[in-house]
C-alpha positions as CSV (number, residue, x, y, z in Angstrom):
1,M,-28.4,-6.3,16.6
2,S,-30.2,-6.5,19.9
3,I,-28.4,-5.2,22.5
4,S,-26.9,-8.7,24.4
5,R,-25.4,-9.4,21.3
6,T,-23.5,-6.3,20.6
7,R,-22.3,-6.8,24.1
8,S,-21.2,-10.2,23.7
9,A,-19.1,-9.1,20.6
10,E,-17.8,-5.6,22.5
11,F,-16.8,-8.5,25.2
12,D,-14.6,-11.1,22.5
13,R,-13.2,-7.8,21.2
14,D,-11.7,-6.8,24.1
15,I,-11.1,-9.8,26.6
16,P,-6.9,-10.8,27.0
17,A,-6.5,-13.5,24.3
18,Y,-2.8,-13.1,23.6
19,T,0.2,-12.9,25.2
20,L,3.0,-10.6,24.3
21,A,4.9,-12.6,21.6
22,E,1.7,-14.5,19.8
23,A,0.2,-11.0,19.4
24,A,4.1,-10.1,18.3
25,R,3.7,-12.8,16.1
26,Y,0.4,-12.0,14.4
27,A,1.0,-8.6,14.1
28,R,4.8,-8.7,12.8
29,L,6.3,-6.9,15.3
30,P,9.2,-7.7,17.5
31,V,8.4,-8.5,20.6
32,A,10.8,-6.0,22.2
33,T,8.8,-3.0,20.5
34,L,5.3,-4.6,21.3
35,R,6.3,-5.0,24.8
36,S,6.9,-1.2,24.8
37,W,4.3,0.3,23.3
38,V,2.3,-1.3,25.8
39,L,3.8,-1.6,28.6
40,G,5.9,1.4,28.2
41,R,9.8,1.1,29.5
42,Q,12.4,3.6,30.8
43,Y,15.5,5.0,28.6
44,P,18.6,7.0,29.8
45,T,19.2,10.1,29.7
46,A,21.6,13.2,30.7
47,E,19.8,13.8,33.5
48,G,19.5,10.2,34.7
49,K,16.2,8.1,33.6
50,A,12.6,9.4,31.6
51,E,9.5,7.3,31.3
52,F,8.2,5.8,27.8
53,P,4.6,5.7,28.5
54,P,2.3,3.0,26.3
55,L,0.8,3.7,23.2
56,I,-1.9,0.7,23.5
57,R,-4.0,0.1,26.8
58,P,-3.6,-3.9,27.2
59,A,-6.6,-5.8,28.3
60,S,-4.1,-6.9,31.1
61,R,-0.9,-5.5,32.4
62,R,-0.3,-7.9,35.2
63,P,0.3,-10.9,33.0
64,P,0.3,-8.8,29.9
65,W,-2.0,-10.0,27.8
66,L,-3.6,-8.4,24.5
67,S,-7.1,-8.4,23.5
68,F,-8.0,-8.7,19.8
69,S,-8.7,-4.7,19.8
70,N,-5.4,-4.3,21.3
71,L,-4.0,-6.7,18.5
72,I,-5.8,-4.1,15.9
73,E,-4.4,-1.9,17.3
74,A,-0.9,-3.0,16.7
75,H,-1.2,-3.7,13.5
76,V,-2.4,-0.2,12.9
77,L,0.5,1.9,14.6
78,R,2.9,-0.5,12.8
79,S,1.9,1.2,9.2
80,L,3.1,4.2,11.0
81,R,5.7,3.4,13.4
82,T,8.2,0.8,12.5
83,E,7.6,1.2,8.3
84,H,9.1,5.2,8.7
85,G,10.8,4.6,12.0
86,V,9.5,8.0,12.5
87,P,9.6,8.9,16.6
88,V,7.1,7.9,19.2
89,K,6.6,11.4,20.1
90,A,5.5,12.5,17.0
91,L,2.9,9.4,16.6
92,R,1.9,10.1,20.4
93,R,1.3,14.1,20.0
94,A,-0.7,13.0,16.2
95,L,-2.8,10.7,18.3
96,A,-3.3,13.2,21.3
97,F,-4.2,16.0,18.2
98,A,-6.8,13.9,16.2
99,E,-8.3,12.0,18.8
100,K,-9.4,15.5,20.6
101,T,-10.3,17.3,17.3
102,L,-12.8,14.7,16.6
103,G,-13.7,13.8,19.8
104,I,-13.2,9.9,19.2
105,D,-12.0,7.2,21.4
106,R,-9.4,4.8,20.7
107,L,-9.2,6.2,16.9
108,L,-6.7,3.4,16.4
109,L,-9.4,1.0,16.3
110,R,-12.5,3.2,14.4
111,S,-13.6,2.6,11.0
112,E,-13.4,6.4,10.6
113,L,-9.4,6.3,10.1
114,C,-11.0,5.2,6.4
115,T,-12.5,8.9,6.4
116,G,-12.2,12.3,7.2
117,A,-10.6,11.7,10.8
118,G,-8.1,9.2,8.9
119,K,-7.2,12.3,6.7
120,V,-7.0,14.7,9.5
121,F,-4.9,11.7,11.7
122,L,-2.2,11.8,9.0
123,D,-2.1,15.4,8.1
124,R,-1.2,16.4,11.3
125,Y,1.4,13.0,11.8
126,G,3.1,14.1,8.2
127,E,3.2,17.7,9.6
128,L,4.9,16.8,12.8
129,I,7.4,14.1,11.0
130,E,8.3,16.4,8.0
131,L,7.3,14.3,5.1
132,T,8.0,15.7,2.0
133,A,5.0,15.2,-0.8
134,S,6.2,12.7,-1.8
135,G,7.0,10.6,1.4
136,Q,2.8,11.5,2.8
137,L,2.1,10.3,-0.3
138,A,3.7,6.5,0.2
139,M,2.4,6.9,3.5
140,R,-1.2,7.2,2.9
141,R,-0.8,4.3,0.2
142,L,0.6,2.1,3.0
143,F,-1.8,2.5,5.6
144,E,-4.7,2.2,3.4
145,E,-3.2,-1.1,2.4
146,H,-2.9,-2.0,6.2
147,L,-6.4,-0.7,6.7
148,K,-7.9,-2.9,3.7
149,R,-6.7,-5.7,5.8
150,I,-9.8,-4.8,8.6
151,D,-13.4,-5.4,8.8
152,W,-15.6,-3.4,10.8
153,D,-19.2,-3.8,12.5
154,S,-22.1,-1.7,12.0
155,S,-20.8,-0.1,15.0
156,R,-17.7,0.6,13.4
157,F,-15.5,-1.5,15.4
158,P,-13.5,-3.7,14.0
159,V,-14.4,-7.5,13.9
160,R,-11.7,-10.0,11.9
161,L,-7.8,-9.1,11.0
162,Y,-6.5,-10.2,7.6
163,P,-2.9,-10.2,8.6
164,F,-0.2,-10.4,6.0
165,L,1.8,-13.5,5.4
166,S,4.8,-11.7,5.6
167,A,6.4,-8.8,7.1
168,S,9.3,-8.3,4.5
169,A,6.7,-9.0,1.2
170,P,3.1,-8.1,2.0
171,S,0.6,-8.4,-0.7
172,G,-3.1,-8.3,-1.7
173,D,-3.9,-11.4,-1.0
174,R,-6.2,-12.1,2.5
175,P,-6.0,-16.1,2.7
176,I,-5.9,-15.9,6.2
177,V,-8.2,-14.5,8.9
178,I,-7.7,-13.4,13.0
179,H,-11.8,-13.2,14.0
180,P,-12.2,-13.2,18.4
181,R,-14.9,-15.7,17.8
182,I,-13.3,-18.6,15.7
183,A,-10.8,-20.8,16.8
184,F,-9.9,-19.0,19.9
185,G,-9.2,-15.7,18.0
186,R,-6.1,-17.2,16.4
187,P,-5.1,-17.2,12.6
188,V,-7.4,-19.7,10.3
189,V,-7.6,-20.6,6.8
190,V,-10.1,-18.4,5.7
191,S,-11.9,-20.8,3.1
192,K,-12.6,-23.5,5.7
193,G,-11.6,-22.0,9.5
194,I,-8.5,-24.3,9.9
195,A,-6.0,-23.3,12.3
196,T,-2.5,-22.2,10.5
197,L,-0.9,-23.8,13.3
198,T,-2.8,-27.0,12.8
199,I,-1.7,-27.0,9.0
200,A,1.7,-25.9,9.3
201,E,2.6,-28.7,12.8
202,R,1.3,-31.4,10.0
203,V,3.4,-31.0,7.0
204,D,6.1,-30.7,10.1
205,A,4.7,-34.3,11.2
206,G,5.4,-34.8,7.3
207,E,2.4,-35.4,6.3
208,S,2.3,-34.1,1.9
209,V,0.6,-30.8,0.9
210,K,-1.5,-32.7,-1.2
211,D,-3.0,-35.0,1.6
212,I,-3.8,-32.3,4.1
213,A,-5.6,-30.7,1.4
214,A,-7.4,-33.3,0.9
215,D,-8.0,-34.1,4.9
216,Y,-9.7,-30.6,4.8
217,D,-11.0,-29.4,1.2
218,L,-8.2,-27.4,0.9
219,A,-6.9,-26.1,-2.1
220,Q,-2.3,-26.7,-2.0
221,S,-2.3,-23.0,-2.7
222,E,-4.1,-22.5,1.1
223,I,-2.2,-25.0,2.7
224,E,1.2,-23.7,1.2
225,Q,-0.1,-20.1,2.4
226,A,-0.6,-21.1,6.2
227,V,2.4,-22.4,6.1
228,V,4.4,-19.5,4.9
229,Y,2.3,-17.8,6.7
230,E,3.3,-19.4,10.5
231,R,6.7,-20.0,9.5
232,A,7.2,-16.1,8.5
233,A,6.6,-15.3,11.9
């Protein structure tokens, strides 16, 4: 790959592309949770107020807009924070330890999470939150399932995210993809690149699943998956 194309791909990944509400929908997170991860917040203490520093550096703070890279970070954080409900302080310490020890900037974006770096990070994380052996195994499995939803390029940066259809019932299916260069980074059906929102809007307008599937040369199951994805957010 040429230098110019590499820089272009990096630019696509890091440009402001999503509002907080959009990114929260795609990552299957409450908007308030993602807002605190991106912008930080104040919280009350016995001495007055304390600051909760951000976990993600957004592509734009004013107004807050997230990039595709930020979306990947939120997706990975979700597997660690939301699914286990552990203290953010422990997560922040584990991230700092792993990135300092391994020398990898923005560890949550890197394919190294699938190899030794990921093991070091998870080991440290499990120690900090005092998980049992079974708890650590469950965490690893969940983390691996989230990482399987990401494709990385030859530079070891993410290029595609396959979001879960539903936050409440995640499965191994990957019918929907988010790619920063397709449909302005909005979710599309993998096989044809048709925006899931477009499909859902046509169903809401009263068109039949059969007719929409014929128009786009999609299986009816793909139409139904697109609708489930859009309406489960």
